[in-house]
Every structure is written in structure tokens, then in C-alpha cells.
C-alpha positions as CSV (number, residue, x, y, z in Angstrom):
1,X,72.1,72.1,14.0
2,X,70.3,71.5,17.3
3,X,68.0,68.7,17.9
4,X,68.6,67.3,14.4
5,X,72.2,66.7,15.5
6,X,71.1,64.7,18.6
7,X,69.5,61.4,19.2
8,X,66.0,61.4,20.8
9,X,65.3,59.0,23.6
10,X,61.9,58.1,22.3
11,X,60.0,59.5,25.3
12,X,59.4,62.9,23.5
13,X,60.7,64.7,26.6
14,X,64.5,64.2,26.6
15,X,67.3,64.2,24.1
16,X,70.7,62.6,24.7
17,X,73.6,64.8,23.6
18,X,75.9,62.8,21.4
19,X,77.4,65.8,19.6
20,X,78.5,69.2,20.9
21,X,75.7,71.7,20.9
22,X,77.9,74.4,19.4
23,X,80.4,72.7,17.0
24,X,78.9,69.2,16.6
25,X,82.1,67.4,17.6
26,X,81.5,63.9,18.7
27,X,84.4,63.2,21.1
28,X,82.8,64.8,24.2
29,X,84.7,64.2,27.5
30,X,82.9,63.4,30.7
31,X,83.7,65.7,33.6
32,X,81.2,65.0,36.4
33,X,78.1,63.0,37.2
34,X,75.7,64.3,39.9
35,X,73.2,61.5,39.7
36,X,69.6,61.7,38.7
37,X,68.1,65.1,39.7
38,X,64.6,66.4,39.7
39,X,63.8,69.5,37.7
40,X,64.6,72.4,40.0
41,X,61.3,74.2,39.5
42,X,58.9,71.3,39.9
43,X,58.0,72.1,43.5
44,X,54.8,70.3,44.8
45,X,52.6,72.3,47.1
46,X,52.8,71.3,50.7
47,X,50.0,68.9,51.6
48,X,49.5,67.5,48.1
49,X,49.3,63.7,47.9
50,X,52.7,62.3,47.0
51,X,52.9,61.3,43.4
52,X,55.5,60.4,40.8
53,X,58.2,63.0,40.2
54,X,60.5,62.9,37.2
55,X,64.3,62.9,37.6
56,X,67.0,63.0,34.9
57,X,70.7,62.3,34.8
58,X,73.0,65.3,35.4
59,X,76.2,64.5,33.6
60,X,78.6,67.2,32.6
61,X,80.6,66.9,29.3
62,X,83.3,69.0,27.7
63,X,84.0,69.6,24.0
64,X,87.7,69.6,23.3
65,X,87.2,71.5,20.0
66,X,85.3,74.6,21.0
67,X,85.7,74.1,24.8
68,X,82.0,74.2,25.5
69,X,81.0,72.5,28.7
70,X,77.4,71.1,28.5
71,X,74.9,68.7,30.0
72,X,74.6,65.2,28.5
73,X,70.8,65.3,28.4
74,X,68.4,67.9,27.1
75,X,65.0,67.9,29.0
76,X,61.8,69.1,27.4
77,X,61.5,72.8,28.3
78,X,57.8,72.3,29.0
79,X,58.9,70.2,32.0
80,X,61.7,72.6,33.1
81,X,59.7,75.8,32.7
82,X,56.1,75.1,33.7
83,X,53.4,77.8,33.6
84,X,53.6,78.2,37.4
85,X,57.4,78.8,37.2
86,X,58.2,80.0,40.8
87,X,61.4,82.0,40.2
88,X,61.2,85.9,40.1
89,X,64.5,87.8,39.6
90,X,63.2,90.9,41.3
91,X,63.4,89.3,44.8
92,X,67.3,89.2,44.6
93,X,69.1,92.4,45.4
94,X,72.3,91.4,43.7
95,X,70.3,90.8,40.4
96,X,68.5,94.1,40.7
97,X,71.8,95.9,41.1
98,X,73.4,94.0,38.3
99,X,70.6,94.8,35.9
100,X,70.8,98.5,36.8
101,X,74.5,98.4,36.1
102,X,74.0,96.5,32.8
103,X,71.6,99.2,31.5
104,X,74.0,101.9,32.4
105,X,77.0,100.1,30.8
106,X,74.9,99.3,27.7
107,X,74.3,103.0,27.0
108,X,78.1,103.5,26.9
109,X,78.5,100.9,24.2
110,X,75.5,101.6,21.9
111,X,73.6,104.9,21.3
112,X,70.1,104.6,22.5
113,X,67.3,107.0,21.7
114,X,63.7,107.2,23.0
115,X,62.3,105.3,19.9
116,X,64.9,102.6,20.0
117,X,63.6,99.1,21.0
118,X,65.2,97.0,23.8
119,X,64.0,93.3,23.8
120,X,64.8,91.0,26.7
121,X,64.6,87.2,26.1
122,X,63.4,85.3,29.1
123,X,62.3,88.6,30.7
124,X,60.8,87.0,33.9
125,X,59.1,89.7,36.0
126,X,60.6,92.6,34.0
127,X,63.2,93.6,36.5
128,X,65.9,94.2,33.8
129,X,63.6,96.0,31.4
130,X,62.5,98.3,34.2
131,X,65.9,100.0,33.9
132,X,65.2,100.8,30.2
133,X,61.4,101.6,30.4
134,X,60.5,105.2,30.2
135,X,63.6,106.1,28.3
136,X,63.3,103.7,25.4
137,X,60.7,101.3,24.0
138,X,60.9,97.9,25.7
139,X,59.4,94.4,25.1
140,X,59.9,91.3,27.2
141,X,59.6,87.7,25.9
142,X,58.8,85.2,28.6
143,X,57.2,81.7,28.2
144,X,55.8,81.4,31.8
145,X,53.1,83.1,33.8
146,X,55.7,85.2,35.6
147,X,55.5,87.5,32.6
148,X,52.2,88.7,33.9
149,X,53.9,90.3,36.8
150,X,55.9,92.4,34.3
151,X,52.8,93.3,32.4
152,X,51.2,94.5,35.7
153,X,54.3,96.8,36.2
154,X,53.7,98.3,32.8
155,X,56.4,96.3,30.9
156,X,54.9,95.0,27.6
157,X,55.5,91.2,27.6
158,X,54.9,88.6,25.0
159,X,54.3,85.2,26.6
160,X,56.2,82.8,24.3
161,X,59.3,80.8,23.9
162,X,61.9,82.6,21.8
163,X,62.8,81.2,18.4
164,X,63.2,82.5,14.9
165,X,59.4,82.7,14.3
166,X,58.9,84.7,17.5
167,X,61.8,87.1,16.4
168,X,60.2,87.6,13.0
169,X,56.8,88.3,14.6
170,X,58.3,90.9,17.0
171,X,60.2,92.6,14.1
172,X,57.1,92.8,12.0
173,X,55.1,94.3,14.8
174,X,57.7,96.5,16.6
175,X,60.4,97.0,14.1
176,X,64.1,96.1,14.6
177,X,65.7,96.0,18.0
178,X,68.6,98.2,19.0
179,X,69.5,96.0,21.9
180,X,68.6,92.3,22.6
181,X,69.4,91.0,26.0
182,X,69.4,87.4,27.3
183,X,70.5,87.2,31.0
184,X,70.8,83.8,32.7
185,X,68.8,82.3,29.8
186,X,71.2,82.1,26.8
187,X,72.5,78.8,28.2
188,X,69.0,77.4,28.8
189,X,67.5,77.3,25.3
190,X,68.0,74.0,23.4
191,X,68.5,74.9,19.7
192,X,71.1,77.6,20.3
193,X,71.9,78.2,16.6
194,X,68.3,78.9,15.8
195,X,68.2,81.3,18.8
196,X,71.3,83.2,17.5
197,X,69.7,83.4,14.0
198,X,66.5,84.7,15.6
199,X,68.5,87.4,17.5
200,X,70.3,88.4,14.2
201,X,67.0,88.7,12.4
202,X,65.6,90.9,15.2
203,X,68.7,93.2,15.6
204,X,69.2,96.3,13.4
205,X,72.4,96.6,11.5
206,X,74.4,98.2,14.3
207,X,72.4,96.7,17.2
208,X,74.0,94.8,20.1
209,X,73.2,91.4,21.7
210,X,74.0,91.2,25.4
211,X,74.2,87.9,27.1
212,X,74.9,86.9,30.7
213,X,75.6,83.3,31.6
214,X,77.3,81.2,34.2
215,X,81.0,81.3,33.6
216,X,82.5,77.8,33.8
217,X,86.0,79.0,35.0
218,X,84.3,80.6,37.9
219,X,82.3,77.5,38.6
220,X,85.5,75.5,38.8
221,X,87.4,78.0,40.9
222,X,84.7,78.2,43.6
223,X,83.4,74.6,43.3
224,X,79.9,75.6,42.3
225,X,78.7,72.2,41.3
226,X,75.3,73.2,42.7
227,X,74.7,75.5,39.6
228,X,74.6,72.3,37.5
229,X,71.0,71.5,36.7
230,X,68.9,70.7,33.7
231,X,67.9,74.3,32.9
232,X,71.6,75.0,32.3
233,X,72.3,73.2,29.1
234,X,75.6,74.9,28.5
235,X,78.4,76.4,30.7
236,X,80.3,79.0,28.7
237,X,83.8,80.3,28.6
238,X,84.6,83.3,26.4
239,X,86.3,80.9,24.0
240,X,83.2,78.8,23.5
241,X,80.9,81.8,23.3
242,X,83.1,83.5,20.7
243,X,83.1,80.2,18.7
244,X,79.3,80.1,18.7
245,X,78.8,83.8,17.8
246,X,81.5,83.9,15.1
247,X,79.7,81.0,13.3
248,X,76.8,83.5,12.8
249,X,78.8,86.5,11.8
250,X,78.7,88.1,15.2
251,X,81.8,89.6,16.8
252,X,82.4,89.9,20.6
253,X,83.1,93.6,21.3
254,X,83.2,93.6,25.1
255,X,83.3,91.0,27.8
256,X,83.5,91.1,31.5
257,X,83.2,88.8,34.5
258,X,80.3,89.7,36.9
259,X,79.4,88.4,40.4
260,X,75.8,87.3,39.7
261,X,75.0,83.7,40.4
262,X,78.4,83.2,42.0
263,X,80.3,84.1,38.9
264,X,79.0,84.9,35.4
265,X,80.2,86.4,32.2
266,X,78.6,89.3,30.4
267,X,79.3,89.5,26.7
268,X,78.4,92.2,24.1
269,X,78.3,91.1,20.4
270,X,77.5,92.9,17.2
271,X,77.8,92.2,13.5
272,X,81.4,91.8,12.5
273,X,83.0,95.3,12.0
274,X,79.9,97.2,13.1
275,X,81.3,98.5,16.4
276,X,84.8,98.8,17.9
277,X,86.2,95.9,19.9
278,X,87.3,96.8,23.5
279,X,90.5,95.5,25.1
280,X,88.5,93.5,27.6
281,X,88.0,90.8,25.0
282,X,91.7,90.1,24.4
283,X,92.3,90.3,28.1
284,X,89.8,87.7,29.1
285,X,90.7,85.4,26.3
286,X,94.4,85.6,27.4
287,X,93.4,84.8,30.9
288,X,91.5,81.7,29.8
289,X,94.4,80.6,27.7
290,X,96.6,80.6,30.8
291,X,94.1,78.5,32.7
292,X,93.3,75.8,30.1
293,X,90.9,73.1,31.4
294,X,93.2,70.2,31.0
295,X,92.4,66.6,32.1
296,X,94.3,67.0,35.3
297,X,92.3,70.1,36.4
298,X,89.0,68.6,35.5
299,X,89.8,65.4,37.5
300,X,90.8,67.5,40.5
301,X,87.5,69.4,40.2
302,X,85.6,66.2,40.4
303,X,87.5,65.0,43.4
304,X,86.9,68.3,45.2
305,X,83.2,67.9,44.6
306,X,83.1,64.5,46.2
307,X,85.2,65.6,49.2
308,X,82.9,68.6,49.7
309,X,79.9,66.3,49.9
310,X,81.5,64.1,52.5
311,X,82.8,67.0,54.5
312,X,79.3,68.6,54.6
313,X,78.0,65.3,55.9
314,X,80.6,65.4,58.7
315,X,79.7,69.0,59.7
316,X,75.9,68.2,59.8
317,X,76.5,64.9,61.6
318,X,78.3,66.7,64.5
319,X,75.5,69.2,64.8
320,X,72.9,66.4,64.9
321,X,74.9,64.5,67.5
322,X,74.5,67.5,69.7
323,X,70.8,67.3,69.3
324,X,70.6,70.6,67.5
325,X,68.1,71.7,64.8
326,X,69.2,72.7,61.3
327,X,67.2,74.6,58.8
328,X,68.1,76.0,55.4
329,X,68.4,79.6,54.3
330,X,67.0,80.4,50.8
331,X,65.7,78.2,48.1
332,X,67.4,79.2,44.8
333,X,67.5,76.6,42.1
334,X,71.0,75.6,43.1
335,X,69.7,74.5,46.4
336,X,67.8,71.6,44.7
337,X,71.0,70.3,43.2
338,X,73.0,70.5,46.5
339,X,70.2,68.9,48.6
340,X,69.5,66.1,46.1
341,X,73.2,65.3,45.3
342,X,74.3,65.4,49.0
343,X,71.1,63.5,50.0
344,X,69.6,65.8,52.5
345,X,66.0,65.3,53.7
346,X,63.5,66.6,56.2
347,X,65.2,64.5,58.9
348,X,68.3,66.7,58.5
349,X,66.7,70.1,57.4
350,X,63.5,70.9,59.3
351,X,62.6,73.5,56.6
352,X,64.0,76.1,54.3
353,X,63.2,79.8,54.6
354,X,62.5,82.2,51.8
355,X,61.8,86.0,51.8
356,X,58.2,87.1,52.1
357,X,56.5,87.2,48.7
358,X,58.5,84.3,47.2
359,X,56.4,82.1,45.0
360,X,58.3,79.1,46.5
361,X,56.8,79.5,49.9
362,X,54.3,76.7,50.6
363,X,56.1,74.2,48.4
364,X,58.6,71.4,48.9
365,X,62.2,71.4,47.7
366,X,62.2,69.2,44.6
367,X,62.6,65.5,45.3
368,X,62.1,65.9,49.1
369,X,59.6,66.7,51.8
370,X,61.5,69.7,53.0
371,X,59.0,72.5,53.2
372,X,59.8,76.1,52.1
373,X,58.4,78.6,54.6
374,X,58.5,82.4,55.2
375,X,61.7,83.8,56.6
376,X,60.0,85.2,59.7
377,X,59.9,81.7,61.1
378,X,63.7,81.7,61.4
379,X,63.6,84.7,63.8
380,X,60.6,83.3,65.8
381,X,61.9,79.8,66.4
382,X,65.7,80.5,66.5
383,X,66.9,77.1,65.3
384,X,70.5,76.2,66.3
385,X,72.0,76.2,62.9
386,X,71.2,77.4,59.4
387,X,72.6,75.9,56.2
388,X,73.1,78.8,53.8
389,X,71.9,77.4,50.5
390,X,72.6,80.8,48.8
391,X,76.2,80.5,50.0
392,X,77.6,82.4,47.0
393,X,76.1,85.6,48.6
394,X,76.8,84.5,52.2
395,X,78.9,87.6,53.0
396,X,75.9,89.8,52.1
397,X,73.2,87.5,53.5
398,X,74.6,86.5,56.9
399,X,75.2,90.0,58.4
400,X,71.7,91.0,57.2
401,X,70.0,88.0,58.9
402,X,72.1,88.6,62.1
403,X,71.0,92.2,62.2
404,X,67.4,91.1,61.8
405,X,67.7,89.0,64.9
406,X,68.9,85.5,64.1
407,X,71.2,84.3,66.8
408,X,72.2,80.8,65.7
409,X,75.2,79.5,63.8
410,X,75.5,79.4,60.0
411,X,76.8,76.5,57.9
412,X,78.5,77.4,54.6
413,X,78.4,74.3,52.4
414,X,80.9,75.3,49.7
415,X,83.6,75.5,48.5
416,X,84.8,74.0,51.8
417,X,82.1,73.3,54.5
418,X,82.5,75.4,57.6
419,X,80.5,76.9,60.5
420,X,80.2,80.6,60.8
421,X,79.3,81.5,64.4
422,X,77.0,84.6,64.8
423,X,78.8,87.6,66.4
């Protein structure tokens, strides 16, 4: 399956999805179209001469057979994950805490000794593997230069895209893996069946595969259309994940919803019959069965997205009518979708602030001339209002910024735009 099942556009960089990426069904149902969006990690440096920037259609489709929700276009990963990829997972506290909790939970599910190997696919700066290092053997697989940060921290990292060939190379050099993790990356890789086969070839007979991905039911519940961008090829439910894994002889043995990225799902899988299945699996499947994504709920979701866009315009218009300044807080990948779909520019947002050390500082938000600057500027200049682009962690972020000295108001864009006045 994979690219052979799809129809190439002829540019060599994009593939139109005409069949489901998991089950190959052809009757895919359109859910939402967010327009033509730039890749979220193509961020030109401030001051560079303006040149052509690519943009690609962001259309969301649903498969009625396996329930997979997916993008209608696959963009060349070399465009989406450039060598100077600016995202580092270690800068986000909620992710650091999540990875520590994952490592602790993992040890309750599978026995891990000092010689056992833990492999992380899409290991980024090594934050997850840092929770296993020193107690077990670890190896990160990361295609971008961010992997060098992990190596500097003492996390062995192979700079490569993950596929079956990479898996076989790792097994030949390191032996089989006891645990393979793929957090916020399992929905990113194009040929997902080849990826699963690669994982199987890498795991030992009683090994465990752990994935974390955006959870589509959570996306709908909290209207997180801003998590739709071209890195995320698939938006899983447990039903669609189980369908995929079962096709390769893997059995889901534990599943839980987690708060990362505004609502994700963590799934443990092993070879069928190798490990006991926990009650969490049946419980989450039953919950999904009660909240089936029928045509009416999907239509309502699309209408809510449109209303949220218009309502945000209204809130920002009133602020501008008062002659007040607005800046943005944080530049996660989701900020690019929201800014480009809503149509914000440097005339509306003066700049977006990021924490010191972020590799996004000194660059523009994709598709705009909105600069990303260091967070200290927020406290020095005290702009009137701050649009919280990391709104999914607003309850954690806003009190922190207020304690640090920001005295302006906060605008929360989703799920329903509102103004949060500083205490």
C-alpha cells in the first residue's frame, strides 16, 4: 500500500489521496477545507528578500470503512521536514512531563532491563529518550539536524527517515528493540504500512510499540482545526488505529487519552497474544461507538469552524477600533494554520513572542511578515492585548505570563473567541 495506491500530481513533491491511507477504500468523504496553507516549518529569516513560498491545499477527508480521518494531499517530507527544522520538544513543559509519565507507565507494561533497547522514531532533541537513558540502551532516529542536539546530550541518534531499511539496519547493528516509540510522528509518515512493517521487524517477540497521535474525537470536541496541517497526514481514533495495527498482526493492549497537543491518544501494541490486554481498550472503543462521527456531527463541526473564524475577526476588530496593539503568544505549528486560515497579518499582529532559546526566533510566521521575537519583549513593551496561539495550554500559560509581569489582556481564539482580562 502507500504511494502505489495513490495518484502522483506529476510535480514529484505532492500526492493526491484518492484511496484511504489505511484500508484503501475509495469513497472518502470531505469534512473541511482550510484553503491553501504554507508548510508550518518553512519560516524565512527576518530580513531575507521575499521570494516564492509554496502552499498546499488542506482538505480533511474521512474514510467510512475504517474511520480514518486524513488529509487529501501528501506533501513531500523533504519540504515539510527541512534540515533546519525549527521545532524542539524540550522547550514545552507539558511535553517534558508527558514523556516522563510515558516512560514510567511503559515500565509497568513491559519488563525492561539495562541491556534492553528503546528506540524512538522522530526523536527530535532526545527529550523522550532522556527518560530511558542511563537505565536502558537508547537510540533516536531523527531525519533533521535537531537530532544533533540529542547527540550533544549523550543520546545516540541516527539521522535518517524511518522505513523498513532503516529498521533492518538498526536491528543488525543494535539487536532487537524491546520498546519502539513514535510520539507525534506516527501520523506524519507517508507510507504507514511500510512503517508498521519496519517497526515489527525491529521489535523483539514480546516487545511493545507505543504511539502518541492527535486524537480526532478531541479535535472535534474542542474545535482544534488549527492542528490540521500537512505534517499531520492522519487523525486517528482508536478504531482506525486498531484497524491499521491488526492488519499487521499487532494487538492493542492499552490505550489512554492524554492532554498533549490539546488532546492526543497513547496506544500500546504488541504481537497478538504476546501480552495481556487491559480494560482501557474496550472502554475507549465503547466510548467512540457512542459518539460516532456521523454526517450531522461532521457538518456541525465545519460550521463551528467558520463561526469561530468570523467571531475572532469581530474580537480583533473591536480591539483595533480602540487603537490598541495586539501581539501573539507562542509560535507552535498550529499557529501557522490559524493565522493563515483566519487571514491575520503584520497589520493585525505586531509580532509573536517565543521563549528564549526557541529556534523560531528571528523568523517569520509561514506565509506572513509577522516576526517571531523573544518573549522578553512582551514584558518590556506591554502591548494592550496578546492573542494566545498556544490556546490549548492557556490555563497554564496565562497565569505564568501574568506572574512574570505582563499586564495586558489575553485573547483566547478557540473554541469560542473571548477576552481574558489580567487580574
